[in-house]
C-alpha positions in Angstrom: 0.1 0.0 -0.1 2.8 2.5 0.8 4.8 1.9 -2.4 1.4 2.5 -4.1 0.7 5.5 -2.1 4.0 7.1 -3.1 4.1 5.9 -6.7 0.4 7.7 -6.8 2.0 10.7 -5.4 4.7 10.8 -7.6 2.8 10.5 -10.7 0.6 13.4 -9.2 3.6 15.5 -8.6 4.7 14.7 -12.3 1.8 15.5 -13.7 0.8 18.7 -11.4 4.8 19.7 -12.7 3.9 19.7 -16.4 0.8 21.5 -16.3 2.3 24.5 -13.7 5.7 24.2 -16.2 3.7 24.6 -19.5 1.4 27.4 -17.9 5.0 29.0 -16.9 6.5 28.9 -20.0 3.5 30.2 -21.7 4.0 33.2 -19.1 7.7 33.7 -20.0 7.0 33.7 -23.5 4.2 36.5 -23.0 6.7 38.6 -20.9 9.0 38.0 -23.3 7.1 39.1 -26.1 6.2 42.1 -24.6 9.5 43.6 -24.6 11.4 45.6 -27.1 14.6 43.9 -27.8 15.4 45.9 -31.1 18.8 47.7 -30.4 19.9 44.4 -28.5 19.1 42.1 -31.6 20.8 44.9 -33.8 24.2 44.5 -31.7 23.8 41.1 -30.7 21.8 38.7 -32.7 23.1 35.9 -31.3 22.1 36.7 -28.3 18.7 37.0 -29.0 18.4 33.5 -30.6 19.8 32.2 -27.3 17.6 33.9 -25.4 14.8 32.7 -27.5 15.7 29.3 -27.4 16.2 29.5 -23.4 12.4 31.2 -23.0 11.1 28.0 -25.1 12.9 24.9 -23.5 15.7 25.9 -21.2 13.4 27.9 -18.0 10.9 24.9 -18.2 14.4 22.5 -17.3 15.2 25.0 -14.4 11.9 25.0 -13.1 11.4 21.0 -13.2 14.9 20.3 -12.1 14.6 17.3 -9.0 16.4 19.2 -6.8 13.8 21.6 -6.4 14.2 24.1 -9.0 17.6 26.0 -10.1 19.3 28.2 -12.7 21.3 25.5 -15.1 20.3 26.7 -18.1 20.3 30.5 -17.3 24.0 30.6 -15.7 25.1 28.9 -18.9 23.3 31.8 -20.8 24.6 34.3 -18.6 28.2 32.9 -18.6 28.5 32.8 -22.5 27.0 36.5 -22.5 29.9 37.2 -19.9 32.5 35.6 -22.0 33.1 38.5 -24.7 33.3 41.0 -21.2 36.0 38.8 -20.2 38.1 38.2 -23.3 37.7 42.3 -23.8 38.8 42.8 -20.2 41.7 40.2 -20.6 43.3 41.9 -23.6 42.6 45.6 -21.7 44.7 44.3 -18.9 47.4 43.0 -21.4 47.4 46.4 -23.1 47.9 48.3 -19.8 50.5 46.0 -18.4 52.7 46.7 -21.5 51.6 50.4 -21.3 52.7 50.4 -17.4 56.2 48.7 -18.6 56.6 51.3 -21.3 55.4 54.5 -19.0 57.6 53.7 -16.0 60.6 52.9 -18.6 61.6 55.7 -21.1 58.7 56.9 -22.6 57.5 60.7 -22.5 54.1 62.0 -22.1 53.9 64.0 -25.1 55.2 61.6 -27.0 53.2 58.9 -25.9 49.7 61.2 -26.6 51.1 61.8 -29.9 51.3 58.3 -30.7 47.9 57.9 -29.6 46.4 60.5 -31.7 48.4 58.8 -34.9 47.3 55.2 -34.0 43.5 55.4 -33.8 40.4 57.8 -33.8 39.9 60.5 -31.0 39.5 58.8 -27.4 38.0 61.2 -24.8 39.9 62.4 -22.0 38.2 60.5 -19.1 37.4 57.1 -20.6 39.5 55.5 -18.2 37.6 56.7 -15.2 34.6 55.5 -16.9 35.8 52.0 -17.2 35.9 51.2 -13.1 31.9 52.7 -12.7 31.1 50.1 -15.8 32.4 47.5 -14.4 31.3 48.0 -11.2 27.1 48.5 -12.8 27.7 45.3 -14.6 28.5 43.4 -11.5 25.6 44.7 -9.5 23.3 43.8 -12.5 24.6 40.7 -12.6 24.3 40.3 -8.3 20.9 41.8 -8.9 19.6 39.2 -11.8 21.0 36.3 -10.1 19.3 37.3 -6.9 16.0 37.7 -8.6 15.8 34.8 -10.6 16.6 32.6 -7.8 13.8 34.1 -6.2 11.7 33.7 -8.9 12.4 30.0 -9.2 12.3 29.3 -5.6 8.9 30.4 -6.0 8.0 28.7 -9.0 9.2 25.5 -7.6 7.5 26.0 -4.4 4.1 26.2 -6.3 4.4 23.3 -8.3 6.0 21.2 -5.6 3.0 18.5 -5.0 3.9 16.5 -1.6 1.6 14.5 0.2 0.8 17.0 3.0 0.0 19.8 0.1 -2.2 17.4 -1.5 -4.3 16.5 1.6 -4.2 19.5 3.4 -3.8 22.6 1.3 -6.1 22.3 -1.5 -10.1 22.8 -0.6 -13.0 21.6 -2.2 -16.4 23.0 -2.1 -19.4 21.5 -3.2 -21.9 24.0 -4.3 -24.3 24.9 -7.4 -24.0 27.7 -10.4 -26.6 29.7 -11.0 -27.8 29.6 -14.8 -26.2 26.3 -15.2 -28.1 23.1 -15.4 -27.7 19.8 -13.9 -26.0 19.2 -10.4 -23.4 20.1 -8.1 -19.7 21.8 -9.0 -16.5 21.3 -7.2 -14.6 24.1 -6.5 -11.1 23.5 -5.7 -9.1 26.2 -4.3 -5.5 26.0 -3.7 -3.8 29.0 -1.2 -0.4 28.2 -2.3 -0.7 28.8 -6.1 -3.5 31.3 -5.5 -6.1 29.4 -7.9 -9.7 28.4 -8.5 -10.6 25.4 -10.3 -14.3 25.2 -11.7 -15.9 22.1 -11.9 -15.3 19.1 -14.5 -14.3 21.9 -17.3 -10.8 22.3 -15.1 -11.5 26.3 -15.6 -8.5 27.7 -13.7 -8.7 31.4 -12.3 -5.9 32.9 -10.6 -6.1 35.4 -7.7 -5.0 38.3 -9.7 -8.2 37.8 -12.3 -10.5 38.0 -9.1 -11.5 41.5 -8.8 -14.2 40.8 -5.5 -16.6 38.4 -3.7 -20.0 39.8 -3.4 -21.8 37.9 -0.3 -25.8 38.1 -1.2 -27.2 39.3 2.3 -30.9 38.6 0.8 -30.0 34.9 0.6 -27.4 33.7 2.9 -26.1 30.5 0.9 -25.4 32.6 -2.7 -22.3 34.5 -3.5 -21.0 36.2 -6.8 -17.5 36.0 -8.1 -16.9 38.7 -10.1 -14.0 39.0 -12.1 -11.3 41.8 -13.6 -13.2 41.4 -17.1 -16.1 41.9 -15.7 -17.6 38.7 -15.8 -19.7 37.2 -13.1 -20.3 33.6 -11.9 -23.1 33.1 -9.1 -22.7 30.1 -6.7 -25.2 28.9 -4.3 -23.9 26.8 -1.5 -25.5 24.4 0.8 -25.6 26.6 3.9 -24.1 29.5 5.2 -21.3 28.0 6.9 -19.8 26.8 3.7 -20.4 30.1 2.0 -18.2 32.0 4.8 -15.4 28.9 4.6 -15.4 29.7 1.1 -15.2 33.4 1.4 -12.5 33.2 4.0 -10.4 30.9 1.8 -10.9 32.9 -1.1 -9.7 35.9 0.8 -6.5 34.3 2.4 -5.4 33.3 -1.4 -5.5 37.5 -2.1 -3.9 38.3 1.5 -1.2 35.6 1.2 -0.4 37.0 -2.8 -1.0 40.4 -1.5 -3.5 41.1 -4.6 -6.0 42.8 -2.1 -4.8 45.5 -0.1 -6.2 46.5 3.7 -7.3 49.8 3.9 -7.7 50.4 8.1 -9.7 53.7 7.7 -10.5 56.1 5.1 -11.1 59.8 4.7 -14.5 61.1 4.0 -15.9 64.5 2.7 -19.5 65.1 3.3 -21.0 68.4 2.0 -24.5 69.6 2.1 -25.7 72.5 0.3 -29.1 74.2 -0.4 -28.8 75.6 -3.5 -31.7 78.2 -3.3 -32.8 77.1 -7.0 -30.3 79.0 -8.5 -28.1 76.9 -11.0 -24.8 76.5 -9.7 -21.5 78.8 -11.2 -19.7 76.4 -13.7 -16.4 76.4 -11.5 -17.1 74.7 -8.3 -13.7 74.0 -7.3 -13.5 76.1 -4.3 -16.2 73.8 -2.5 -14.0 71.0 -2.3 -11.5 73.3 0.0 -10.6 72.3 3.3 -8.8 75.6 4.2 -8.6 79.1 3.1 -10.0 82.5 4.1 -13.5 81.6 3.1 -13.5 78.8 5.1 -15.2 79.6 8.4 -14.7 76.6 11.2 -11.8 74.1 11.8 -10.1 71.8 10.1 -7.3 69.4 10.8 -7.3 67.4 7.4 -4.8 69.5 5.1 -5.2 69.5 1.5 -5.0 66.0 0.5 -7.5 64.2 -1.8 -10.1 62.2 0.3 -10.9 58.6 0.1 -15.1 59.3 -0.5 -16.8 62.4 -1.3 -20.2 62.6 -0.6 -22.2 65.8 -1.6 -25.8 66.6 -0.8 -27.9 69.4 -1.9 -31.7 70.9 -1.9 -33.5 73.0 -3.7 -31.0 71.9 -6.8 -31.7 73.8 -10.4 -29.5 71.7 -12.2 -29.8 68.3 -13.8 -28.5 64.8 -12.2 -26.2 64.7 -15.1 -24.7 67.8 -15.4 -24.1 68.0 -11.5 -22.1 65.1 -11.6 -20.1 66.0 -14.5 -19.4 69.5 -13.0 -18.2 67.7 -9.5 -15.7 65.1 -11.4 -14.2 68.0 -13.4 -13.6 70.3 -9.9 -12.3 67.0 -8.3 -10.0 66.5 -11.4 -8.8 69.9 -11.2 -8.7 70.4 -7.5 -6.5 67.0 -7.0 -4.1 66.4 -10.0 -3.4 62.8 -11.0 -6.1 61.2 -8.4 -9.0 59.9 -10.3 -12.5 59.3 -8.6 -15.5 56.7 -9.8 -19.1 57.5 -9.3 -20.7 55.0 -6.8 -24.2 56.3 -7.5 -26.3 59.4 -7.3 -30.1 59.9 -6.5 -32.5 62.8 -7.0 -35.9 63.7 -5.3 -37.2 66.8 -7.5 -34.7 69.4 -6.1 -33.0 66.8 -3.3 -29.9 64.9 -4.4 -26.9 63.2 -3.6 -23.7 62.3 -5.1 -21.2 59.7 -4.0 -17.7 59.1 -5.4 -14.5 57.3 -4.3 -11.5 57.2 -5.7 -10.1 54.7 -8.5 -7.8 52.6 -6.6 -10.6 51.7 -4.1 -13.4 51.1 -6.5 -12.6 47.5 -6.4 -13.7 47.1 -3.0 -17.3 49.1 -3.6 -20.1 46.2 -3.7 -24.1 46.0 -2.9 -24.9 49.5 -3.9 -28.4 50.2 -2.9 -30.7 53.6 -3.5 -33.6 54.8 -1.7 -36.2 57.9 -1.6 -38.9 58.8 1.1 -41.3 61.8 0.1 -42.3 63.8 3.3 -44.1 66.7 1.2 -47.8 66.9 1.5 -49.4 63.8 2.5 -46.2 62.0 2.2 -46.9 62.7 -1.7 -44.8 65.4 -2.9 -40.9 65.1 -3.0 -40.5 69.1 -2.0 -39.4 67.6 1.1 -38.3 64.0 2.1 -34.8 62.2 1.6 -32.5 60.4 -1.0 -30.0 58.0 0.3 -27.1 55.4 -1.1 -25.5 52.8 1.0 -23.1 50.4 -0.2 -20.2 48.0 1.4 -16.7 49.3 1.5 -14.8 46.1 1.6 -16.7 44.6 4.7 -17.7 48.0 6.2 -21.5 49.1 5.5 -21.9 52.8 4.8 -24.9 55.0 3.9 -25.2 58.2 3.0 -28.2 60.5 3.3 -29.3 63.7 2.4 -32.8 65.6 3.3 -34.6 68.7 3.4 -37.3 68.8 6.2 -40.1 71.0 7.0 -38.9 74.7 7.4 -40.4 77.3 9.8 -39.4 77.3 13.5 -42.5 76.5 15.3 -42.5 73.2 13.0 -39.8 71.5 15.1 -42.1 68.6 16.1 -43.1 68.0 12.9 -39.3 67.8 11.2 -38.8 65.1 14.4 -41.9 63.2 12.6 -40.4 63.7 9.0 -37.1 62.1 10.3 -38.7 59.2 11.7 -40.4 58.5 9.4 -37.7 59.1 6.6 -35.5 56.7 8.8 -38.3 53.8 9.1 -38.9 54.1 5.4 -35.6 54.4 3.7 -35.3 51.1 1.8 -31.3 50.5 2.4 -30.0 47.3 3.9 -33.6 45.8 3.8 -31.9 42.3 1.8 -29.9 41.5 4.9 -31.0 39.8 8.1 -30.9 42.9 10.0 -33.6 44.3 7.5 -36.0 44.5 10.9 -33.5 46.8 13.0 -33.6 50.6 12.5 -31.6 52.1 10.2 -28.4 53.0 12.6 -28.2 49.6 13.2 -28.2 48.1 9.9 -24.8 49.9 8.8 -21.6 50.5 10.0 -21.7 54.4 9.5 -24.5 56.1 8.6 -23.7 59.9 7.2 -26.9 62.3 7.4 -26.4 65.6 5.8 -28.8 68.1 4.7 -31.0 71.0 5.3 -32.8 69.8 8.6 -34.2 73.3 9.1 -33.8 73.3 12.6 -33.8 77.1 14.1 -32.5 78.9 16.9 -35.3 79.6 19.6 -33.8 83.2 20.3 -34.7 87.0 19.2 -32.9 88.3 16.1 -31.5 91.2 18.2 -29.6 88.9 20.8 -28.7 86.1 17.7 -27.0 89.4 15.7 -25.0 90.6 18.5 -23.7 86.8 19.6 -22.7 86.5 16.1 -20.7 89.5 15.9 -18.7 88.8 19.3 -18.1 85.0 17.4 -19.8 83.7 20.9 -21.0 80.1 18.6 -21.5 78.5 22.3 -23.9 80.4 23.7 -25.7 80.8 20.1 -25.9 76.6 20.7 -27.9 76.8 23.4 -30.9 78.0 21.8 -30.4 75.3 19.2 -33.3 73.4 18.8 -31.9 70.3 17.1 -29.1 69.9 20.4 -32.0 69.9 22.6 -34.2 67.5 20.6 -31.4 65.2 20.4 -30.5 65.8 24.4 -34.3 64.8 25.1 -33.6 61.6 23.1 -36.4 63.0 20.1 -34.2 62.6 17.1 -30.8 61.1 15.9 -30.3 59.0 18.9 -26.4 58.3 19.2 -25.6 60.4 16.1 -22.6 62.4 16.5 -22.0 66.1 15.4 -18.8 67.8 15.6 -17.9 71.3 17.3 -19.3 74.2 15.6 -17.1 76.9 15.4 -18.6 79.2 12.6 -21.7 81.7 12.3 -25.3 80.3 11.3 -25.3 79.0 7.6 -29.1 80.6 6.9 -30.3 83.2 6.2 -27.9 84.9 4.5 -28.6 88.1 1.6 -27.9 86.7 -1.5 -25.2 87.7 -3.3 -23.2 88.6 0.2 -21.7 86.7 2.9 -21.6 89.9 5.2 -25.3 90.1 6.4 -28.5 88.0 7.4 -31.9 88.8 5.8 -34.4 88.8 8.6 -37.8 89.3 7.0 -38.8 87.2 4.1 -41.5 88.5 2.0 -44.0 86.5 0.6 -47.9 86.9 -0.9 -49.5 84.6 2.0 -47.4 87.0 4.5 -44.1 88.0 5.6 -41.7 85.2 7.4 -39.5 85.8 9.9 -36.3 84.2 10.0 -33.6 84.4 12.6 -30.3 83.2 11.5 -29.9 79.4 12.7 -27.8 76.4 12.0 -30.3 74.8 9.6 -27.7 73.3 7.3 -26.0 69.9 9.4 -23.6 66.5 8.5 -24.3 63.9 11.7 -22.6 60.5 11.8 -23.8 57.5 13.6 -21.0 54.5 14.1 -21.4 51.0 15.9 -19.6 50.6 18.7 -16.1 49.4 18.5 -15.6 51.5 15.1 -13.3 54.5 15.6 -14.3 57.4 13.9 -12.4 61.2 14.0 -14.0 64.3 12.7 -10.8 66.3 11.1 -13.1 69.2 10.0 -16.7 71.1 10.5 -17.1 74.0 8.8 -19.1 76.5 6.6 -17.8 77.6 2.6 -18.4 81.2 2.2 -17.0 81.2 -1.1 -20.6 80.7 -2.7 -23.0 83.5 -2.4 -25.8 83.1 -5.1 -28.0 80.8 -2.1 -29.4 82.3 0.9 -27.8 79.1 2.2 -23.7 78.6 2.9 -22.5 75.0 1.9 -21.9 73.3 5.4 -18.7 70.3 5.4 -17.7 67.8 7.5 -14.9 65.5 7.2 -14.2 62.2 8.7 -11.1 59.8 9.2 -13.5 56.4 10.0 -12.0 53.0 10.7 -13.1 50.0 8.4 -13.8 46.3 9.4 -11.0 44.2 8.0 -12.0 41.1 6.3 -10.6 38.5 9.1 -8.3 36.2 7.1 -7.2 33.0 8.6 -3.1 33.3 8.9 -2.5 29.4 8.6 -4.5 26.1 7.9 -4.1 24.6 11.1 -7.8 23.5 11.6 -7.0 21.2 14.7 -5.3 24.3 16.8 -7.4 25.6 20.1 -8.2 28.9 18.1 -10.1 26.7 15.4 -12.2 24.6 17.8 -15.7 23.5 16.8 -16.9 22.9 20.2 -16.0 26.8 20.6 -19.3 28.6 21.5 -20.8 31.6 23.2 -22.9 30.7 26.1 -25.3 32.9 28.2 -25.4 31.5 31.8 -28.3 34.5 32.5 -30.1 37.2 31.3 -32.4 39.8 32.7 -34.2 42.3 30.9 -36.5 45.7 31.9 -38.7 46.7 29.1 -41.1 49.4 29.1 -44.3 47.8 28.0 -47.7 46.8 29.1 -48.4 43.5 27.1 -49.3 40.5 29.0 -47.1 38.3 26.6 -43.7 36.9 27.8 -40.9 38.2 26.0 -38.1 35.9 23.9 -34.7 37.2 23.1 -33.8 36.5 19.3 -29.9 36.9 18.2 -28.9 38.0 15.1 -25.3 38.1 13.5 -22.9 37.1 10.6 -21.4 35.2 13.1 -24.4 33.0 13.1 -26.4 30.5 11.0 -30.0 31.4 11.2 -31.9 33.4 14.2 -31.3 31.5 17.3 -34.2 32.5 20.0 -34.7 32.2 23.6 -37.7 30.2 25.3 -39.9 32.5 26.9 -39.0 34.4 29.8 -40.4 31.6 32.5 -40.5 34.6 35.2 -40.6 38.3 36.1 -39.1 39.5 38.9 -38.9 42.9 41.0 -35.3 43.6 40.6 -32.1 42.4 39.3 -29.9 39.9 40.8 -27.1 41.6 43.1 -24.1 41.4 40.9 -26.2 42.6 37.5 -27.2 45.6 40.0 -24.2 47.4 39.4 -25.1 49.2 36.3 -26.9 52.4 36.7 -30.9 51.8 35.6 -32.2 54.3 33.6 -34.8 56.8 35.4 -37.7 55.5 32.8 -36.9 52.1 33.6 -36.8 52.3 37.1 -40.7 50.8 38.1 -40.4 48.2 35.2 -40.2 44.6 35.9 -37.4 42.2 35.2 -38.0 39.6 32.7 -35.0 36.8 33.8 -33.8 33.7 31.5 -31.3 30.9 32.8 -28.9 28.9 30.5 -31.5 26.2 30.0 -33.9 28.6 28.5 -31.1 30.4 26.2 -29.5 28.8 23.1 -25.7 28.1 22.7 -24.7 30.1 20.0 -22.5 28.7 17.6 -20.2 30.6 15.1 -20.0 29.7 11.7 -16.1 29.8 11.8 -15.1 28.7 15.7 -11.8 31.6 15.7 -11.3 34.3 18.5 -10.3 36.5 16.4 -12.9 36.5 13.6 -15.6 36.5 16.7 -13.7 39.8 18.2 -14.4 41.4 15.0 -18.6 40.7 14.9 -21.3 41.9 16.7 -24.4 39.8 18.1 -27.2 42.1 17.7 -30.4 41.3 20.1 -34.0 41.8 19.9 -36.3 41.3 22.7 -39.8 40.2 21.1 -43.1 39.0 22.5 -43.7 35.4 22.5 -46.9 35.5 20.9 -46.7 38.4 18.4 -42.9 38.4 17.7 -43.6 42.1 18.0 -40.4 44.2 18.9 -39.7 45.7 22.0 -36.3 46.6 22.0 -33.1 46.3 20.0 -29.2 46.2 21.0 -25.9 45.4 20.1 -23.2 43.5 21.8 -19.8 43.5 20.8 -17.7 40.7 20.9 -14.2 42.5 21.0 -13.4 41.7 24.8 -15.5 38.6 25.1 -13.7 36.9 22.4 -10.1 37.8 24.2 -11.0 34.9 27.0 -12.7 32.1 28.5 -13.9 34.1 31.6 -17.7 34.7 32.4 -18.3 38.7 31.8 -21.1 40.7 33.0 -22.7 43.4 30.5 -25.5 45.4 30.0 -26.5 47.6 26.5 -29.3 49.8 26.7 -32.5 48.5 24.1 -34.2 51.2 21.8 -36.6 51.1 19.1 -37.1 54.0 16.7 -34.7 56.7 18.4 -36.4 55.7 21.9 -35.0 53.9 24.7 -37.0 51.3 25.7 -35.8 49.1 27.9 -32.2 47.2 29.3 -30.7 43.8 29.0 -27.9 43.0 31.3 -26.4 39.3 32.0 -23.5 37.0 31.5 -21.7 35.9 28.8 -18.5 33.6 27.7 -17.0 32.3 25.1 -15.5 28.9 25.7 -15.4 25.2 24.7 -16.7 24.2 28.2 -20.5 23.8 28.3 -22.0 25.4 31.4 -22.5 23.1 34.4 -25.4 20.6 33.8 -28.6 21.5 36.2 -29.0 18.4 37.9 -25.8 18.9 39.1 -26.5 22.5 40.9 -30.2 21.4 41.9 -30.0 17.6 42.6 -31.4 18.2 46.3 -34.8 19.9 44.9 -35.3 16.7 42.7 -36.3 14.9 45.9 -39.6 15.2 47.7 -40.2 19.0 46.2 -42.4 20.9 48.1 -44.9 22.3 45.3 -45.8 25.5 47.3 -43.1 26.4 49.5 -40.4 27.4 47.0 -43.1 29.5 45.0 -41.9 33.2 46.0 -45.0 35.8 46.6 -43.3 38.8 44.0 -42.5 36.5 41.3 -44.8 36.2 38.5 -43.9 33.1 36.3 -45.3 29.3 35.3 -48.7 28.6 37.3 -48.6 27.3 40.8 -49.8 23.6 40.0 -52.4 24.1 42.9 -53.8 20.4 44.1 -51.9 18.5 41.8 -50.8 15.7 43.6 -47.2 14.0 43.5 -49.2 11.5 41.0 -49.6 14.2 38.4 -48.4 13.8 34.5 -44.7 13.6 34.1 -45.2 16.9 31.7 -46.5 18.8 34.6 -43.7 17.5 37.1 -40.8 18.3 34.6 -42.7 22.1 34.1 -42.2 22.1 37.8 -38.9 21.2 38.3 -37.9 23.5 35.5 -39.5 26.5 37.5 -37.8 25.5 40.4 -34.7 25.3 39.3 -34.8 28.7 37.7 -35.6 29.6 41.1 -32.9 28.1 42.9 -31.0 30.1 40.0 -31.6 33.2 40.6 -31.7 32.8 44.5 -28.1 31.6 44.7 -26.2 32.8 41.4 -24.2 31.0 39.2 -21.1 31.4 41.2 -20.4 27.4 40.7 -20.0 28.0 37.0 
């Protein structure tokens, strides 16, 4: 058997060697044909002939040598080329030795110079000084060629070396179906070392540099699209999410190993909102993209460097979408010479518009673009007010950009709040993912919200004017409606806004930036407008993602509108795609028994519902949506060790729903790797057992939890439509060892149980069996024992685990 095994491996090695050798020869010939060898061919046609023969046959012999690669034929070619140089050097040395004897003897300098002039053509005076540098350069070139070719051959010999370990462990095969093809499943063979993917029986081979990107289908968790550099696509459907993720990780590992995909840890983002006042813009908007200058009021630490992403939101625009996009592209090309930008997308709703562009070097990272509009005008049918939005994935980071125009007039702040909530609920972004039931800010890693929000200053015109003249913007903001509404938790919950160090952006006198216009004359009556910060840019990011605001300012260069453009710049971190550093699936770090376990969960929910609550878990870590059993009981207060966190005032009188480990499913990650888990989140919903209605949403970050096996306590706020509606507390751990069996904890209660003595007066839970005797049905007895175990757990804690 061993001899047959070795013989089989030898045959595989020979076949693979021939296959890869032929591929390598084609590569050599393609590169050789792309080079211009005209000058060398004229000077030394014999060298070109020998080099052509080497490319056709000699290189293959070098690669397939039995000792794992070498440069035998190449060395012969180089040695042959050096032969003439050595001959000339020997002749030169002979001449110089004879000359040395002559000069040191009787020859005079003047006679020697005359003899040289008579002997041949004129020789430059510094010819001798050029010899040594030329020889030194020859030596350097020779060493460089030798080093490079050895490195190339070592790489090639490694890539075609097919040992038993390589055949068994390296190449990974996946079963899947391909969309648009009839028949059964195909086999996808992925070889990380060679950087290749082989498709099915046809044996079509693709290399890592041919793959543009992989797109996960968030509507179907089993589907993935492979997009190639030539814009071809192949849609693959796997049996389950776990297999899809393993394939995705393996291909990502290929691009990581072969350096065909660079990691981008953070990106700079430029967001601009501009109410254009229904005036057609000038042909030159280059100054719109300035970060510094006399026309910039505010702060900026970014400098003049080009940003990675530009998002321009506009309201009351009086220019077609096509012309506006072309105007932006021309301005960026002029503003940043040599830096190209691609349009990710644009969306328009009457005068409301958004355009997003990204550096060309990042365009391969953009996937899954989505677009949406929401009308909030009269009856929700008119588009003079509303929002437009674009979302996409930047690598593994989900981003959304929103441009909106809300209701005007100072007295309509509640109407503006309603419009914001209506837009947030109805923007059809991220609806295809498993997080579609979550609020908009929780569906994306970063949400950039900009627009003419129209929130005003609740202050008299005279006082506002004095504060603007004194540049006392901090006092002005005490009267800002948006700040007060955010503080009260009515809108833009958990959105961040930079420090405002510029004057109000509205309402300027048109064609001037020196004065504001207080009265707006209309046929229906005069409107009094106090200068206000109507135009704003806000950012919401998920926990664990860093963001730095590098600028927040208004641009006073463009004066045709009564609004000044407001710009915010950011440096935001991205979620790097986890890539396994090795293939060791037997290691502790990739243990299949690694699970996320919750010994206990307790929640306070603002609700009058008589239904019991369940906890649902959502994450890209998980396959499906695991759900707990209904809470078996409700208590008045938290357990002692969970009562250390401050309680929200509005929740102080709410009851506590409780779940023990027996009621909570163990969460099994699709990739049981701590580093992979630490880069993800678990999204949690508390829902009604009877109707599945959601009563609260929250996020549990896994960064610290994944680092250790220790059980950790946590507390997260639950919110719904920007309102705090509850909180969830508990303990969690990521470990291989299961939690202690309940029988060992409650074995003393399994003997002669008292049906009534252990029921606590302050606890609402499973109904008491009342007069049911010990001879009642086994289901009733089991239900009672389960309840008793839960009560013991809440009374004595979980210290034993």
